[in-house]
C-alpha positions in Angstrom: 11.5 -10.6 12.4 14.5 -8.8 13.2 13.3 -5.9 11.1 9.9 -5.7 12.9 9.5 -3.1 15.6 6.3 -3.2 17.5 4.0 -0.2 18.3 3.9 0.1 22.2 2.1 1.7 24.7 4.4 4.8 25.5 4.4 5.8 21.7 0.5 5.4 21.7 0.4 7.8 24.7 2.5 10.4 23.2 0.6 10.5 20.2 -3.1 10.8 21.7 -4.8 13.6 22.2 -7.4 12.5 24.8 -10.7 15.2 25.3 -13.2 14.9 27.9 -16.6 13.4 26.7 -15.0 12.0 23.8 -13.4 8.3 23.3 -10.4 8.2 20.6 -9.5 5.4 18.2 -6.0 4.9 19.9 -7.6 4.3 23.2 -9.3 0.9 21.8 -6.6 -0.4 19.3 -4.8 -3.6 20.0 -1.1 -3.7 20.7 1.4 -6.5 21.0 3.7 -6.5 24.1 5.9 -9.5 22.8 8.0 -9.9 19.7 8.3 -13.6 19.6 5.8 -15.9 18.3 4.2 -13.2 16.2 2.1 -15.7 14.0 0.5 -17.6 17.0 -0.1 -14.3 18.4 -1.8 -12.8 15.7 -3.9 -16.1 14.9 -5.3 -15.9 18.5 -6.2 -12.4 18.7 -9.5 -11.6 18.1 -9.2 -8.6 15.4 -9.9 -8.5 11.5 -7.1 -6.1 10.4 -3.1 -5.6 11.2 -2.1 -2.3 10.4 1.7 -2.4 9.6 4.0 0.7 8.3 7.0 0.4 5.8 8.9 3.7 6.2 11.4 3.6 3.2 11.7 4.6 -0.2 14.7 2.8 -1.4 12.7 1.6 -4.2 11.6 5.0 -5.1 15.3 6.2 -5.3 16.2 2.9 -7.3 13.5 4.0 -10.1 14.8 7.8 -9.9 12.2 8.9 -8.4 11.7 11.6 -5.7 12.2 10.6 -2.0 10.4 11.4 1.0 7.6 8.8 1.5 9.4 7.0 4.4 8.0 10.0 6.9 4.5 9.1 6.0 4.0 6.1 8.5 4.8 8.4 11.6 2.4 11.1 10.4 -0.5 8.4 9.8 -0.4 7.2 13.1 -0.8 10.7 14.5 -3.9 11.3 12.9 -5.2 7.9 12.9 -5.0 7.3 16.5 -7.1 10.6 17.4 -10.0 10.0 15.1 -13.1 9.5 17.0 -14.2 5.7 18.4 -17.6 5.4 17.5 -19.9 2.6 16.1 -18.4 3.5 12.4 -14.7 3.1 13.3 -14.5 -0.6 15.3 -10.8 0.4 16.8 -11.2 -3.0 19.0 -11.0 -5.2 15.8 -7.6 -3.5 14.8 -3.9 -4.3 15.7 -1.2 -1.8 15.2 1.3 -3.9 14.9 4.3 -1.7 14.1 6.8 -1.1 11.5 9.6 -2.5 9.6 13.1 -0.7 10.4 14.9 -0.2 7.2 17.1 2.6 8.9 20.1 0.8 8.0 18.9 0.6 4.3 18.2 4.2 3.9 21.3 5.0 5.5 23.3 3.1 2.9 21.3 4.8 0.0 21.4 8.2 1.5 25.2 8.1 0.7 24.2 7.0 -3.0 24.3 9.3 -6.2 21.1 8.8 -8.2 23.0 10.3 -11.1 25.9 7.1 -11.2 24.3 4.0 -12.6 26.6 1.7 -10.5 24.7 3.3 -7.6 21.4 2.8 -8.4 22.3 -1.0 -9.2 23.5 -0.9 -5.6 20.1 0.6 -4.7 18.2 -2.2 -6.5 19.9 -4.9 -4.5 18.9 -3.3 -1.4 15.4 -3.1 -2.6 15.5 -7.2 -2.9 16.5 -7.6 0.5 13.5 -5.3 1.7 11.4 -7.7 -0.5 12.4 -10.4 1.7 11.3 -8.8 4.7 8.1 -7.5 3.8 7.0 -10.7 2.0 8.0 -12.5 5.5 5.9 -10.1 7.7 2.8 -10.1 5.2 3.0 -13.8 4.9 2.6 -14.3 8.9 -0.3 -11.9 8.9 -2.4 -13.8 6.1 -1.6 -16.7 7.2 -2.8 -15.7 10.7 -6.2 -15.1 9.1 -5.9 -11.5 9.1 -6.0 -8.5 6.6 -3.2 -6.4 6.6 -3.4 -2.4 5.8 0.0 -1.5 4.8 1.5 2.0 4.9 4.1 2.9 2.4 7.1 3.7 1.8 7.4 3.1 -2.2 5.3 0.9 -4.5 8.2 -1.3 -4.7 6.7 -3.2 -1.8 3.6 -4.2 -4.0 5.9 -7.2 -4.6 6.3 -8.6 -1.2 2.6 -8.1 -0.4 1.9 -10.2 -3.4 4.3 -12.6 -2.8 3.6 -12.9 0.9 -0.1 -13.1 0.4 0.2 -15.7 -2.2 2.7 -17.9 -0.2 0.3 -17.6 2.5 -2.9 -19.0 0.6 -0.8 -21.3 -1.6 -1.9 -19.8 -4.7 -1.1 -17.0 -7.1 -3.5 -13.8 -6.0 -4.9 -11.0 -8.1 -4.5 -7.3 -7.7 -6.1 -4.2 -8.5 -3.9 -1.3 -8.9 -5.4 2.4 -8.6 -2.3 4.1 -10.3 -1.3 6.6 -13.1 1.6 4.1 -14.0 1.6 0.3 -14.5 4.8 -0.1 -12.3 5.0 -3.2 -14.8 8.4 -2.2 -16.1 11.3 -4.5 -17.2 12.9 -6.9 -14.9 16.2 -4.8 -14.6 16.8 -5.1 -10.8 14.1 -4.3 -8.3 12.7 -1.0 -7.9 9.2 1.0 -7.4 8.3 0.6 -11.0 8.7 -3.2 -11.5 7.1 -4.9 -8.3 3.8 -6.2 -10.5 6.3 -7.4 -13.5 8.4 -9.5 -11.0 5.6 -10.8 -8.9 3.9 -11.8 -12.4 7.1 -13.4 -13.9 7.5 -15.4 -10.6 3.9 -16.9 -10.6 2.8 -14.9 -7.5 0.5 -12.6 -9.4 -2.3 -14.1 -11.7 -4.7 -11.3 -12.8 -3.9 -7.9 -12.5 -6.0 -4.8 -13.5 -4.4 -1.0 -13.7 -7.2 1.2 -13.0 -6.6 5.1 -14.2 -3.4 4.9 -16.4 -1.8 8.3 -17.6 -1.5 8.3 -21.0 1.2 10.8 -21.2 3.6 8.5 -19.1 3.0 5.1 -20.4 5.4 4.1 -23.0 3.9 2.7 -26.4 6.3 -0.5 -25.7 4.5 -1.1 -22.6 0.7 -0.6 -23.7 1.7 -3.4 -26.8 3.2 -5.9 -24.0 -0.1 -5.6 -21.6 -2.2 -6.1 -24.7 -0.4 -9.5 -25.1 -1.2 -10.8 -21.9 -4.8 -12.2 -21.3 -4.9 -12.1 -17.4 -3.6 -8.3 -17.4 -6.5 -5.5 -18.2 -6.5 -1.5 -17.9 -7.8 1.7 -18.6 -6.9 4.9 -18.8 -7.6 8.2 -16.6 -8.1 10.3 -19.6 -10.7 7.6 -21.1 -12.9 8.2 -17.9 -12.3 11.8 -16.6 -11.4 13.9 -19.8 -12.9 12.4 -22.8 -15.6 10.5 -20.6 -15.8 7.5 -22.9 -16.1 5.2 -20.0 -17.6 5.7 -16.6 -15.7 5.5 -13.5 -18.8 3.1 -11.8 -18.7 0.6 -14.9 -15.3 0.4 -15.2 -15.1 -0.2 -11.2 -17.3 -3.2 -11.9 -15.4 -4.4 -14.7 -12.1 -4.3 -12.8 -13.8 -6.2 -10.1 -15.1 -8.8 -12.5 -11.0 -9.1 -13.7 -9.8 -9.8 -9.8 -12.6 -10.9 -7.9 -12.9 -14.7 -8.7 -10.2 -15.6 -6.1 -8.0 -13.6 -3.6 -7.0 -10.2 -4.6 -5.1 -7.0 -2.9 -5.9 -3.2 -3.3 -3.1 -1.0 -4.3 -3.2 2.4 -3.8 -0.7 4.9 -5.3 -1.0 8.2 -4.0 0.6 9.4 -7.5 -3.0 9.0 -8.9 -4.5 11.5 -6.6 -4.9 14.8 -7.6 -2.5 17.4 -6.0 -1.3 14.9 -3.1 2.4 15.1 -2.4 3.7 12.2 -3.8 7.0 10.7 -5.4 5.4 11.5 -8.7 2.7 14.3 -8.0 -0.1 14.8 -10.5 -2.0 17.9 -11.0 -4.4 16.1 -13.3 -5.9 12.8 -11.4 -8.8 11.3 -9.6 -10.2 13.2 -6.7 -9.9 12.4 -2.9 -13.8 11.4 -2.8 -13.4 9.2 -5.7 -10.3 7.3 -4.3 -12.4 6.6 -1.2 -15.4 5.3 -3.3 -12.8 2.9 -5.0 -11.2 1.6 -1.4 -14.9 1.1 -0.3 -16.5 -0.5 -3.4 -13.4 -3.0 -3.8 -12.9 -3.4 0.3 -16.7 -5.0 0.3 -15.6 -7.8 -1.9 -15.3 -11.3 0.2 -12.0 -12.0 -1.7 -10.1 -8.7 -0.5 -7.0 -9.7 1.4 -5.0 -6.7 1.7 -4.7 -2.9 1.1 -1.7 -1.1 0.3 -0.9 2.7 0.4 2.0 4.3 -0.9 4.0 6.6 -2.4 2.6 9.5 -0.2 5.4 12.2 0.7 4.4 14.0 4.1 6.2 16.9 5.3 5.7 19.5 8.0 4.0 21.7 6.0 1.2 19.1 4.5 1.0 16.1 7.3 -2.1 17.3 8.3 -3.5 16.6 4.6 -1.6 13.3 4.3 -2.5 12.0 7.7 -6.3 12.7 7.2 -5.9 11.1 3.3 -4.4 8.0 4.7 -6.9 7.8 7.8 -9.7 8.3 5.5 -8.6 5.1 3.2 -7.5 3.1 6.4 -11.3 3.8 7.9 -13.1 3.2 4.5 -11.6 -0.2 4.0 -12.1 -1.4 7.5 -15.9 -0.1 6.9 -16.4 -1.9 3.6 -14.7 -4.9 5.0 -16.8 -5.4 8.1 -20.0 -5.4 6.4 
């Protein structure tokens, strides 16, 4: 637990904007005061959801991507804490745990050159160390019977989410991934593009559904590989939104059938959402309302075990957009779960 930094009351007070006659989400969330015995504390706490931040983008760098996703956690807190607390939000059922501190790892990567192969290999070794920390904290949360809501960070952290959940449950888990890319690239050293292929190869991931692949950015070789694996299914963005060969609703049902027979996680890569600043921003993607409907649809199922939102890049110019978007997705997931 050496990487875990608890979110505390003084930080909460700095971020909270109280208004007379209103009750804010941040006034009712649960916090931990001690770093020791995290599992026991979580187990005994009367909450359903645990929110944890992973402020890093080492995996994005190691995949030749655009950095910036490390900023998102702090931005999300600012907006989440200041929404209204009411019958629809249930803040008292939430623990804001804190974040894993990857400052040292980020500093090491800041000195590397993305155009040098040897530096990319160094970054991929760092990602492997990050994996271990993510795996451990997710394992503790799921083992304690709570549902983690993970705010990234890069999509490399899907690996730790899957492995941690799988180890806690004692069985491989399934995943539905709302993404423009498969992130099922070769096992060439860990990065943000192969979290699922590593988890699958190591037996932590069983059934996998990629929702909304972009045809222009998926290699033929990868399509051919996916078709050979019965436990992997996908659809493409173009088949749903452009050519209208498939309907969004029926494809959600098909994806749910593929993953929901046992425990599964929901992965939301902000690369798939139109005009949202991310490591691979797209001009053509699913809208925010469809993304919210997706989270609600899968979050309602009793076998949903976690939500991971990743790859968004928050800047001073767009922080309101990113903070509000991710806050909507967090609260949509919590509402869906509570029913």
